[in-house]
Every structure is written in structure tokens, then in C-alpha cells.
C-alpha positions as CSV (number, residue, x, y, z in Angstrom):
1,M,1.1,1.5,25.4
2,Q,-2.6,1.9,26.2
3,N,-3.3,1.5,22.5
4,Y,-2.1,-2.1,22.6
5,R,-3.3,-5.2,24.3
6,L,-0.3,-7.3,25.4
7,I,-0.6,-11.0,24.7
8,T,2.6,-12.8,25.6
9,K,6.3,-12.4,25.8
10,K,8.2,-13.6,22.7
11,G,11.7,-13.3,24.0
12,E,14.2,-11.3,26.0
13,G,17.8,-10.2,25.5
14,T,20.4,-8.1,27.1
15,F,19.0,-4.7,26.1
16,S,15.3,-5.4,25.5
17,E,12.3,-7.7,25.7
18,V,9.8,-8.6,22.9
19,I,6.2,-8.8,23.5
20,K,3.4,-10.0,21.1
21,A,0.6,-7.6,21.3
22,Q,-2.6,-6.5,19.4
23,S,-3.6,-3.0,18.3
24,I,-6.9,-2.1,19.9
25,K,-7.8,0.2,17.0
26,T,-7.0,-2.0,14.1
27,N,-6.7,-5.5,15.6
28,Q,-3.3,-5.8,13.9
29,L,-0.9,-8.2,15.6
30,V,2.5,-6.6,16.3
31,A,5.8,-7.2,18.1
32,I,6.6,-4.6,20.7
33,K,10.2,-4.3,21.7
34,C,10.7,-2.7,25.1
35,M,14.1,-1.1,25.4
36,K,16.0,-1.6,28.7
37,Q,18.2,1.5,27.9
38,V,18.4,4.5,25.6
39,F,18.8,3.7,21.9
40,Q,19.8,5.7,18.8
41,T,17.3,6.2,16.0
42,I,17.9,4.5,12.7
43,D,15.2,5.9,10.4
44,Q,17.4,5.6,7.4
45,L,17.2,1.8,7.5
46,Q,13.3,1.6,7.3
47,N,13.1,1.6,3.5
48,H,14.4,-1.9,2.7
49,E,12.5,-5.1,2.1
50,H,14.9,-7.2,4.2
51,I,15.1,-5.0,7.2
52,I,12.4,-5.2,9.9
53,K,9.9,-2.4,9.7
54,L,9.3,-0.1,12.6
55,I,5.7,0.9,13.0
56,E,5.6,3.1,16.0
57,V,7.6,4.3,19.0
58,L,5.9,4.4,22.3
59,Y,7.0,6.4,25.5
60,D,5.6,5.4,28.8
61,E,6.0,8.6,30.9
62,P,5.5,7.1,34.4
63,T,8.3,4.6,34.0
64,G,10.4,6.5,31.4
65,R,10.6,3.4,29.2
66,L,10.6,3.4,25.4
67,A,8.8,0.7,23.4
68,L,9.3,0.0,19.7
69,V,6.3,-1.4,17.8
70,F,7.6,-3.6,14.8
71,E,5.8,-5.7,12.2
72,L,5.2,-9.2,13.4
73,M,7.1,-12.0,11.8
74,E,6.4,-15.8,12.2
75,Q,9.7,-17.0,13.7
76,N,13.5,-16.4,13.7
77,L,16.1,-18.4,11.9
78,Y,17.2,-20.3,15.0
79,E,13.7,-21.5,15.6
80,H,13.4,-22.5,11.9
81,I,16.4,-25.0,12.3
82,K,16.1,-25.9,15.9
83,G,15.7,-29.7,16.3
84,R,15.8,-30.2,12.6
85,K,17.4,-33.5,11.4
86,I,17.2,-33.1,7.7
87,P,19.3,-30.3,6.1
88,L,17.6,-27.4,4.5
89,K,17.3,-27.5,0.7
90,Q,20.1,-25.5,-1.1
91,E,17.5,-23.3,-2.6
92,K,16.4,-22.1,0.9
93,I,20.0,-21.7,2.1
94,R,20.9,-19.7,-0.9
95,S,17.8,-17.5,-0.7
96,Y,18.1,-16.9,3.1
97,T,21.8,-15.9,2.8
98,Y,21.2,-13.7,-0.3
99,Q,18.5,-11.8,1.5
100,L,20.6,-11.4,4.6
101,L,23.5,-10.1,2.7
102,K,21.3,-7.7,0.9
103,A,20.2,-6.2,4.3
104,I,23.8,-6.0,5.5
105,D,25.0,-4.4,2.2
106,F,22.1,-1.8,2.5
107,M,23.2,-1.0,6.1
108,H,26.8,-0.7,5.2
109,S,26.0,1.5,2.2
110,N,24.2,3.8,4.7
111,N,27.4,3.8,6.9
112,I,25.9,1.7,9.7
113,F,26.8,-1.8,10.8
114,H,24.7,-4.2,12.8
115,R,27.2,-5.7,15.3
116,D,25.0,-8.6,16.4
117,I,24.4,-10.9,13.4
118,K,23.1,-14.2,14.6
119,P,20.2,-16.7,13.9
120,E,18.0,-15.2,16.6
121,N,18.1,-11.7,15.0
122,I,17.1,-13.0,11.6
123,L,13.3,-13.2,11.2
124,L,11.2,-15.1,8.7
125,L,7.7,-14.6,7.3
126,G,7.3,-17.6,5.1
127,D,10.5,-17.6,3.1
128,H,10.9,-13.8,3.3
129,L,13.8,-12.8,5.5
130,K,14.3,-9.6,7.5
131,L,17.1,-8.6,9.7
132,A,16.0,-7.4,13.1
133,D,17.3,-6.2,16.5
134,L,18.8,-2.9,15.3
135,G,19.5,-1.7,18.8
136,S,23.2,-2.4,18.6
137,C,23.9,-0.6,15.4
138,K,26.9,1.7,15.1
139,G,28.1,4.3,12.7
140,I,30.8,3.1,10.5
141,Y,32.8,6.3,10.9
142,S,32.3,6.5,14.7
143,K,35.4,6.9,16.8
144,H,37.1,3.9,18.2
145,P,37.2,2.1,20.6
146,Y,33.8,0.5,20.5
147,T,32.1,-1.7,23.1
148,E,34.0,-5.0,23.4
149,Y,31.2,-7.5,24.2
150,I,28.5,-6.1,22.0
151,S,28.2,-9.2,19.7
152,T,27.0,-12.7,20.8
153,R,30.1,-14.6,21.5
154,W,29.7,-17.5,19.0
155,Y,29.3,-15.2,16.1
156,R,32.0,-12.6,17.2
157,S,34.9,-12.0,14.8
158,P,38.5,-12.4,15.9
159,E,39.2,-8.6,16.0
160,C,36.2,-8.2,18.2
161,L,37.3,-11.0,20.5
162,M,41.0,-9.9,20.9
163,T,41.1,-6.1,20.6
164,D,39.7,-3.5,23.0
165,G,36.9,-2.5,20.7
166,Y,38.9,-1.9,17.5
167,Y,36.7,-3.6,15.0
168,D,34.6,-2.3,12.0
169,S,31.7,-3.4,9.7
170,K,33.5,-6.5,8.6
171,M,32.4,-8.1,11.8
172,D,28.9,-8.4,10.3
173,I,30.4,-10.5,7.5
174,W,32.0,-12.9,10.0
175,G,28.7,-13.2,11.8
176,A,26.9,-13.8,8.5
177,G,29.4,-16.5,7.6
178,C,28.8,-18.3,10.9
179,V,25.1,-18.1,10.3
180,L,25.5,-19.6,6.7
181,F,27.5,-22.5,8.2
182,E,24.9,-23.1,10.9
183,I,21.8,-23.2,8.6
184,T,23.8,-25.6,6.3
185,A,25.2,-27.9,9.1
186,L,22.4,-27.4,11.6
187,F,24.9,-26.8,14.5
188,P,26.9,-23.7,15.4
189,L,30.5,-23.5,14.0
190,F,32.3,-21.9,17.0
191,P,30.3,-22.5,20.2
192,G,32.9,-21.1,22.7
193,S,32.3,-21.1,26.4
194,N,34.4,-17.9,26.9
195,E,36.4,-15.4,24.9
196,L,39.7,-17.5,25.0
197,D,37.8,-20.8,24.2
198,Q,36.2,-19.0,21.4
199,V,39.6,-18.0,19.9
200,H,40.9,-21.6,20.3
201,R,37.8,-23.0,18.5
202,I,38.4,-20.6,15.6
203,H,42.1,-21.6,15.4
204,N,41.2,-25.3,15.6
205,I,39.1,-25.0,12.4
206,M,40.5,-22.1,10.5
207,G,44.0,-22.2,11.7
208,T,46.1,-19.3,13.1
209,P,46.5,-16.3,11.0
210,N,49.6,-14.6,9.6
211,P,51.7,-13.2,12.5
212,K,51.3,-9.7,11.1
213,V,47.6,-9.8,11.7
214,L,48.1,-10.9,15.4
215,D,50.7,-8.1,15.7
216,R,48.1,-5.6,14.5
217,F,45.7,-6.9,17.0
218,R,48.1,-6.9,19.8
219,K,48.6,-3.1,19.5
220,H,44.9,-2.7,20.7
221,A,44.7,-5.6,23.2
222,T,45.0,-5.3,26.9
223,H,42.4,-7.8,28.1
224,M,43.9,-10.8,26.3
225,E,47.5,-12.0,25.9
226,I,47.8,-12.7,22.1
227,N,50.4,-15.4,22.0
228,F,49.1,-18.4,20.1
229,P,51.2,-21.1,18.7
230,Y,51.1,-21.8,15.0
231,K,48.3,-24.1,14.0
232,V,46.8,-25.6,10.9
233,G,43.1,-25.8,11.0
234,T,41.0,-28.9,10.2
235,G,38.9,-26.9,7.6
236,L,35.3,-26.7,6.9
237,E,34.9,-29.4,4.2
238,N,34.7,-32.2,6.8
239,L,32.1,-30.5,8.8
240,I,29.6,-29.9,5.8
241,P,30.5,-32.7,3.3
242,H,27.0,-32.4,1.7
243,A,27.5,-28.7,0.8
244,P,28.4,-27.6,-2.7
245,K,31.9,-26.4,-3.4
246,D,30.8,-22.7,-4.1
247,L,29.0,-22.5,-0.8
248,V,32.1,-23.7,1.1
249,D,34.2,-21.2,-0.8
250,L,31.8,-18.4,0.1
251,I,31.9,-19.3,3.9
252,K,35.7,-19.3,3.7
253,Q,35.8,-15.8,2.2
254,M,33.4,-14.6,4.8
255,L,35.4,-16.1,7.6
256,V,38.9,-14.8,6.5
257,Y,40.8,-14.1,9.7
258,D,42.2,-10.7,8.6
259,P,39.3,-8.2,8.4
260,E,41.1,-6.2,5.8
261,E,41.1,-9.2,3.5
262,R,37.6,-10.4,4.4
263,I,35.0,-10.1,1.6
264,T,32.5,-7.3,1.7
265,A,28.7,-7.7,1.6
266,K,28.6,-6.3,-1.9
267,Q,31.3,-8.7,-3.1
268,A,29.6,-11.6,-1.5
269,L,26.4,-10.8,-3.4
270,R,28.4,-11.2,-6.6
271,H,29.8,-14.6,-5.6
272,P,29.2,-17.5,-8.1
273,Y,27.0,-19.2,-5.4
274,F,24.3,-16.6,-6.1
275,K,24.5,-16.7,-9.9
276,E,21.2,-18.3,-10.2
277,L,19.4,-15.7,-8.1
278,R,21.1,-12.9,-9.9
279,D,20.0,-14.3,-13.2
280,Q,16.4,-14.5,-11.9
281,E,16.6,-10.9,-10.8
282,Q,18.0,-9.8,-14.1
283,Q,15.2,-11.7,-15.9
284,K,12.5,-10.1,-13.7
285,L,14.1,-6.7,-14.2
286,L,14.2,-7.3,-18.1
287,E,10.4,-8.4,-18.0
288,T,9.5,-5.3,-15.9
289,S,11.5,-3.1,-18.3
290,L,9.7,-4.6,-21.4
291,Q,6.3,-4.1,-19.7
292,S,7.2,-0.5,-19.1
293,I,8.4,-0.1,-22.7
294,K,5.1,-1.7,-24.0
295,L,3.1,0.6,-21.7
296,L,4.8,3.6,-22.9
297,K,4.4,2.5,-26.5
298,K,0.7,2.0,-25.9
299,N,0.4,5.4,-24.4
300,D,2.5,6.9,-27.3
301,D,0.2,5.1,-29.8
302,S,-2.9,6.4,-28.2
303,L,-1.5,9.9,-28.1
304,M,-0.5,9.6,-31.8
305,E,-4.1,8.3,-32.6
306,E,-5.6,11.1,-30.7
307,E,-3.5,13.6,-32.5
308,Q,-4.3,12.0,-35.8
309,N,-8.0,12.1,-35.0
310,T,-7.7,15.8,-34.0
311,S,-5.8,16.5,-37.1
312,H,-8.5,14.6,-39.2
313,I,-11.2,16.6,-37.5
314,L,-9.5,19.8,-38.2
315,H,-8.9,18.8,-41.8
316,K,-12.5,17.9,-42.3
317,K,-13.7,21.2,-40.7
318,T,-11.3,23.1,-43.1
319,L,-12.7,21.2,-46.1
320,F,-16.3,21.9,-44.9
321,N,-15.5,25.6,-44.5
322,Q,-13.9,25.7,-47.9
323,T,-16.8,23.7,-49.5
324,N,-19.3,25.9,-47.8
325,K,-17.7,29.0,-49.0
326,V,-17.5,27.7,-52.6
327,L,-21.2,26.7,-52.4
328,Q,-22.2,30.1,-51.0
329,N,-20.2,31.9,-53.7
330,S,-21.7,29.5,-56.3
331,F,-25.3,30.2,-55.1
332,K,-24.7,33.9,-55.0
333,N,-23.2,33.9,-58.5
334,K,-26.1,31.8,-59.8
335,N,-28.7,34.1,-58.1
336,L,-27.1,37.1,-59.6
337,H,-26.9,35.5,-63.0
338,L,-30.7,34.7,-62.7
339,L,-31.6,38.1,-61.7
340,D,-29.4,39.6,-64.6
341,S,-31.2,37.4,-67.0
342,V,-34.6,38.7,-66.2
343,K,-35.9,41.5,-68.4
344,L,-38.0,44.0,-66.5
345,P,-40.2,46.6,-68.0
346,T,-39.0,50.2,-67.8
347,L,-40.4,52.1,-64.7
348,T,-43.0,54.7,-65.3
349,K,-42.5,58.2,-63.8
350,K,-45.1,57.4,-61.1
351,Q,-43.3,54.0,-60.3
352,A,-40.0,55.7,-60.1
353,D,-41.4,58.3,-57.7
354,L,-42.8,55.6,-55.5
355,K,-39.4,53.8,-55.4
356,K,-37.8,57.0,-54.6
357,A,-40.3,57.8,-51.9
358,Y,-40.4,54.4,-50.1
359,G,-37.2,52.8,-51.2
360,P,-36.3,49.1,-51.4
361,A,-36.9,48.6,-47.6
362,H,-40.6,48.3,-48.2
363,F,-40.1,45.3,-50.4
364,Q,-38.3,43.4,-47.6
365,T,-41.5,43.1,-45.8
366,T,-43.4,41.3,-48.5
367,K,-44.1,37.6,-48.0
368,K,-43.2,36.7,-51.5
369,K,-39.7,37.6,-52.4
370,S,-40.0,38.1,-56.1
371,I,-37.3,38.7,-58.6
372,Q,-38.1,42.3,-58.4
373,Y,-37.6,42.2,-54.7
374,E,-34.1,40.5,-55.1
375,Y,-33.2,43.2,-57.6
376,I,-34.2,46.0,-55.1
377,L,-32.0,44.3,-52.5
378,Y,-29.1,44.5,-54.9
379,G,-30.0,48.1,-55.9
380,K,-31.2,47.3,-59.3
381,K,-34.3,48.5,-61.2
382,A,-37.4,46.7,-60.4
383,N,-41.1,46.5,-61.4
384,L,-43.1,48.1,-58.6
385,G,-46.3,46.5,-59.7
386,N,-46.4,44.0,-56.9
387,F,-45.9,46.6,-54.3
388,L,-48.6,48.9,-55.8
389,N,-51.1,46.0,-55.7
390,T,-50.2,45.4,-52.1
391,L,-50.9,49.0,-51.3
392,R,-54.2,48.9,-53.1
393,H,-55.3,45.9,-50.9
394,K,-54.4,47.7,-47.8
């Protein structure tokens, strides 16, 4: 903690408090989450663009407290819509929900569910969304029962409200559906004052479920008497009359009472409401692929050009060697022909003796390489007159 300068408290929850701080070494502004109890590590969730990034874990030995240093975001989704009178544009609602579902889908694909999806745990930096507060995460294949009151009440799913901790990852989809309604309507969908009031509010709008669903809940319920009269809900349409039909349909599928019939995050991402965003992603992917193909083709063309240049150079070198050899042979043949065409006088006995005594080597030292000299080099008869004159001068 001594590496950070604490600035102000950003917020406080049941299990932790968040403090805005600044790194003494880099001056980077960060959000430090001080845990009030032991937490489980979730390193496998750190490589996603829509999940908050953990920068550092600090341990304060004197107090035994752990502090998590996260990247700093501008605000949470609740702060973004708080006090707002004019509804958000559909482009923003669609984008925020798409990013949230991507984060949830990534967590579920890694066999982890969040358990506390609500606007306060969804952070924004500009229009970029990241899911935060990962301290309540649970493994999908963990043994039941789970903690009953882990999720914030207004966003708690029916199976979480009624059973003794017999819920699963589908509770995240219910919470995300409540968030989607809230950023559309600018008010919470089920603001219950207690667990029983929460259930009644759900029934008032969504209606009571199939009795078989309640029978299944009843098998794992001891804290609540599950005996609700049949009721037809008022529906969502009257609460958000300005919302497009495909958005209302998506909320309904995310708020299906029976968790076994509730839509998954992956299925929600394929809903018609997000068609425009999926098309944009496909277009970007196509453009990226085309750029990659162009780059590969450019590299291949450069490699082929380099190979062609190398081949051309080798070909020129081969031609040069062949031409040089032909020229050398031609020069040699012409030289021999010239020497053969010279008629030299017959050597006298004295000249023959000198040649025999000194040999052709003496003629290699002469400055003027005469035809006779060439003849001696090739072992032919030569006139030794030049050599004798040289000897006389010496």
C-alpha cells in the first residue's frame, strides 16, 4: 500500500470498499479494492476486453488485509442513468447490453458465474463497458447449496430467492435482464423491500410460473413457504412503451421464470436485437482478414521478386562464366594459331645447346615476350637470337 497515495473513497459494499489512489512510481490513477474477507483468485478472467483488469494484489501484513488494484474507470452504469430524464439512445442501450453479455458469456465459458449482476458493478470508460466486482464469483460445477443472499435483492432470480442456495449461472442472465430493463426505463423493474415482497413484485409483472417449477423450488426451500396463488402478470410492454419489440422480446427471454428454459448468454448474443452489431463485427473481421491477405500477398510477391532477382543474378553469373570460358578458349586458340603460323629459322647447333643448357625458363624473365618466348612456353622450337643478344649486353 505504501506504493500508492490514497485520494478518496469511491464506494463501499458488503465485502469491500473501493478507494481512488495514485501510483507514486508512475502517477497512474487506479482503483484499489480493499477486501473485508478472503477471496478466491480468478486469474482466468483477466484476458477479456469487457472484464475489469486486475493490476496488482497488495497484502498489508500488520492488518492482514488484502487490497486489489484495478484499472480506473469513469463511472458505473447506475451513475450514468441516475437522475436522467431523457431515455438513452437505442444504440447505447444495445451496445452496453451486448458488451455485458459478452463478459457474462466469457465467464460462463470459463465455468464461472458472477452472482451479483447489477448496474453498480458495470463500469464505463466512455462507451466501453467492463464487468467488475468479481469477489462473489463461483464455479459453475461447485457443490450445492450456495450462499442464499449473495446477489443484490432487486436483481436476484426467483430460484435464488426461493430455494436454499440451489441456483446456477442462469441467475446472471436474470440480473442482466433486469439491468437491460433499467437502462431502458430509467427505473428498476423489481425494487422489493424484502424477499417475499420481491417475489410478489415479480409475479405482479411476469405472472406466476408453471406449478411444476414451484414444485421443483419447493424441494429445496425451507426459509420460505412457496404457496402462491395463480396470477397473470401485467407484462413489460406497458412499462417501456418506447422500446422496440425485439428489445422487449430479449428481456422476456432473459426473465423466463424457469431457469432451465431461460436463455443463455451465448443465445442472447445471437438474438435479432443485436443483428446490427453482429454485422458490424463481421464487416470488421472481413476487413481485417482482407488486410491480412493483402499483407501476406505483398510478402509473397516480395519473396518471389527476391527469388527472381537471385535467379537472374545466378543466370547472369552463369552466362558470364560461360562467355568468359569461351573468350579464354578463343584467345588461346587464336594465340596458338598465330604462333603456328610463324616460320622460325632452324636452330644452329650452338643455339640448340644453349636452349638445352638454359631451358625455356630463362626466356620468362625477358621484358619483351616475343613470339619465340611464347613458343618456348608451349615447348616449341624458337630462335634464341634475342636471348643471345641479352647475354651479350650483360
